[in-house]
N, C-alpha and C positions, 0 to 999 in steps of 0.2 A: 289414502296414502299421503303422507307429508313429505314433500320434496325439499331437501335440505342442501344448502351450499355452505362449505367450510372455508373460512379465510383466516389463515394463520401462517406466519413466515417460517415456522419450524416444521419441517416434513415429518419428523418423528412424532411430534405431538398431534399433527393432523391424522397420521396413521392410527394412533391410539384412540383418538376421539371417534374416528370413523368406525373402527372396530367395535367400539362401545355402542355407537348408534345402530350398527348393523344387527345388534341383538334384539332390536325392537321391530316387531312385525309391521307396524304402521309407519316406519321411517324408511325413506329412500335417500341416501346421500348421492345426489346427482353429480357433484363435483367437489373436489378439495383443492384449493389454490393458495398460492403464496403471495399474491400481490393484489392491490386494489384494482388495477386494470383488468386482470384476469377475472376477478370477482364481478366487476361491472359487466364484462362481456358475457358472463355465464348466468346473469341474474334473471333473465326472462324465464317465466314459468316456475320460478322458485317460490316456495311457500315461506320458508324461514332461512335467512342467512345468518350463520353463526360467525361473528366477527371479533377478532382480537384487536385491541386498540394499539398495541405495539407491533408494528410491522417492520421493525429493524430499520434499515436504510431506505426502505421503499417510500417513494413519494408519489401520490399523496399518502398520508398516514391513515390510521384507523378511523379517525373522526371524519375526515374528508371521504373516506371509502363509504361510510354510512350514507353520506349525502349523495354520492354518485350512484350507489346501488338503488337508493330510493328514487332518484331521478330516472334511472334506466328502467326500473320496474316498480312502480308505485304500489302494486299489490303485494310486494314482498315485505314481510315483517323482518326487521333486523334485531337480532338478539346479541348483545355484546357479551362475549365470553372471554374474560381477561383476568390478569393477575392484579390489576389496579382497582381499588374500590374507594378512592377518596371522594368527598362530596363534589370537588371540582370536576373529576373525571365523569362522574355520573351525570352531573348537570350538562356538561359539554356533549356527552353522548345522546342524552334525551333531547337536547336542543337541536342536535343534528338530524334527529328523526328516528332514533332507536326506539323500539317498542318496549325493550326491557334490558336488564343488566344483571349478569351473573358472574360471580368470581370463580376462578378455576379450582379453588379448594372445596367447591360444593360437591355434595354427594351425587352419584349418578342419577338417583331417583329425582333429585331436584332439577338436574339438567333435562331429563326426559319431560318432567312436568312443565318446565319453562318453555320448552320447544312446542309442546302441545298447546299451551296457553297462547303462545305467540301466533301459532297457526290459526287459533280461534279468535284472535284479537282481544284476548282477555288478560294479557300479562300485566303484572305490576313489577316494578323494579326490585330486584333482589338487593338487600342491603340498602334500601332506599334512603335518601337524605333524611336526616332527622327533622322533626318539625321545627326545632330550635334553629338548626342550620338553614332551613328554608326561610325562616323568618328573617334571619340575618341577611341572606342573599337577596330577598325580595324587598327589604326595607330600604326606603330612600336614604342615600348616603352610604349604603353598604357596597362591598366590592362588586364590580361588574363581572360578567363572565370572562371578558377579555383580561381584566386585571387578575382574576384567578388563574387564567391560563398562563399569563406572563410569570406570575409567582411560582406556579407549578414547575415551569421549565427552568426558572432561575434557581429553584431548589435543587435541580439536577446539575447545577454548576455552569450553565450556559452564560456566556458573557452577553453584554448588550448587543454586540455585533452578531453573535450566534442567534440570539433571540430574534433580532430583526430578520435574519435570513430564514429562520424556521417559520416565522409568522408572516413573511412576505410584506414587511412594513419597514419604515425607516428607523434608524437608531433614535432619532428625535421622538418618534412616536412611542418607542419602548420606554424612553426616559420619562415621557409624560405619564404613561400607564403606571410606571413604578412610583413616580412622585405622588400620584393620586392614591395609590395603594398605601404608601408610607403614611400619608396624611390621615387616611381613614382608619388605619390600624394604630396610629399613634407611635410610629416607628421612626427612628432617625436614619436608618440605613437598611440595605438589602437583607443582611443577616438577621437583624432584629425583626423585620417584616415577615421573613420566612418563619422564624421561630414563633411569632404570634399567630400566624396563619395556621401553622401545624397544631399549636395548642388549642386553637378554636375549632379545629376539625375541618378547616377549609381545604387543606392540602395534606398529602402524606409523603414523607421522604422514604 
């Protein structure tokens, strides 16, 4: 029996996913929760944690929730189940310790297969980063994960002050990350940098 934890801030969606998973004889949904703190508290003994990246106003967010779940229960595999599938989101999730990544428009059979693979430690990221994107990310002089994160949030309209608060750094640090990103992308301003990053597949608006 695969013991599953659901983390999503939308109760209706959690109910729907739980009902779907309950159709499988080898799945047992042990808990469905709406916050990272609840998920961390319930992580012990869980085989697979299904985690959304967007937890609304909850702090910490889905990325930090992955880290906290893995710290609380190292044997638990975290499978990201979210609406976002940009290269930056996938890289951040895998870097935080996720075993795999699935988007919410996947078919039920894909979700079942991903959960079983995660439980068996055989999962591969769904919608994985393209080889070309990986080459760009890994190449010296390419955008760092933090620069990708800053641009992703900037694309959502966050000001430098909001970015600093969201990432728990100073505004000066945010300006430095943006300056480095502008230089690497050959952009003169934030809007141009975001447009180039979207065109190259680094981020998605």
